[in-house]
C-alpha positions in Angstrom: -72.4 -40.6 38.2 -73.5 -37.7 40.4 -74.9 -34.8 38.6 -73.0 -32.2 40.6 -69.9 -30.6 39.2 -67.1 -28.4 40.6 -64.8 -26.2 39.2 -60.9 -26.4 39.4 -58.3 -24.2 38.4 -54.9 -25.2 36.5 -52.0 -23.1 35.8 -50.5 -23.6 32.4 -48.4 -21.8 29.8 -50.4 -19.8 27.6 -48.8 -21.1 24.5 -49.3 -24.6 25.7 -52.8 -24.0 26.3 -53.4 -22.5 22.9 -52.1 -25.7 21.3 -54.2 -27.9 23.5 -57.2 -25.5 22.6 -56.6 -25.9 18.9 -55.9 -29.8 19.1 -59.0 -30.5 21.2 -61.2 -28.3 19.1 -60.0 -30.4 15.9 -61.1 -33.3 18.0 -64.4 -31.8 18.4 -64.2 -31.1 22.2 -62.9 -28.5 24.6 -60.1 -28.7 27.2 -62.5 -29.4 29.9 -63.8 -32.2 28.0 -60.3 -33.6 27.2 -59.4 -33.2 31.0 -62.5 -35.1 32.0 -61.6 -38.0 29.6 -58.1 -38.2 31.2 -59.5 -38.2 34.7 -62.1 -41.1 33.8 -59.4 -43.1 31.9 -57.0 -42.8 34.7 -59.6 -43.9 37.3 -60.5 -46.8 35.1 -56.9 -48.0 34.7 -55.9 -47.0 38.2 -52.9 -45.2 36.6 -51.8 -42.5 34.1 -53.3 -43.8 31.2 -50.0 -43.4 29.0 -46.3 -44.0 29.7 -44.3 -41.1 31.3 -40.6 -41.6 30.7 -37.4 -39.6 29.6 -37.4 -38.9 26.1 -34.6 -41.6 25.4 -33.6 -43.2 22.1 -34.4 -46.8 21.4 -31.9 -49.4 20.8 -31.9 -49.1 17.2 -31.3 -45.3 17.2 -28.6 -45.7 19.8 -26.9 -48.2 17.7 -27.2 -45.7 14.8 -25.7 -42.7 16.8 -22.9 -45.0 18.0 -22.0 -45.9 14.3 -22.2 -42.3 13.3 -19.8 -41.3 16.1 -17.4 -44.1 15.2 -17.4 -43.0 11.5 -16.9 -39.4 12.5 -13.8 -40.2 14.3 -12.5 -42.8 12.0 -9.5 -41.5 10.0 -9.9 -43.9 7.2 -13.4 -42.5 6.1 -13.5 -39.6 3.7 -14.7 -36.3 5.3 -16.2 -33.3 3.4 -16.2 -29.8 4.1 -19.8 -29.2 3.2 -22.9 -30.5 1.6 -22.1 -29.3 -1.6 -18.8 -31.2 -1.6 -20.5 -34.3 -0.7 -23.2 -33.9 -3.3 -20.2 -33.4 -6.0 -18.7 -36.6 -4.8 -22.2 -38.6 -5.3 -22.3 -37.4 -8.7 -19.2 -38.8 -9.8 
C-alpha cells in the first residue's frame, strides 16, 4: 500500500454518527478506521461485504403472521377485550 493518504468528507445524520462513534469506540477503533476496513473488505470481495435488502420477514415469520391474521378474523376463536381478561382466563 502506498503511504500517502487523502481526506474525504461524508455527510451523515448526527445521531447516527454518535451511535457509530460509540460502537466503534467499544470495538477499539474510530469511524475512520471502520470506514477503511469497510473499503478494504469491499475491494477484497469485489462487492459490498454484506447483503443489502428490504427488511422482509422470513418464511417462518410470514407464516406466523398469516396464522395470527387468520385467528384474529376467526369468529370461533375467543377474543379478549384486554390483557387482564386474557390473563384471568389463563388462571382458570
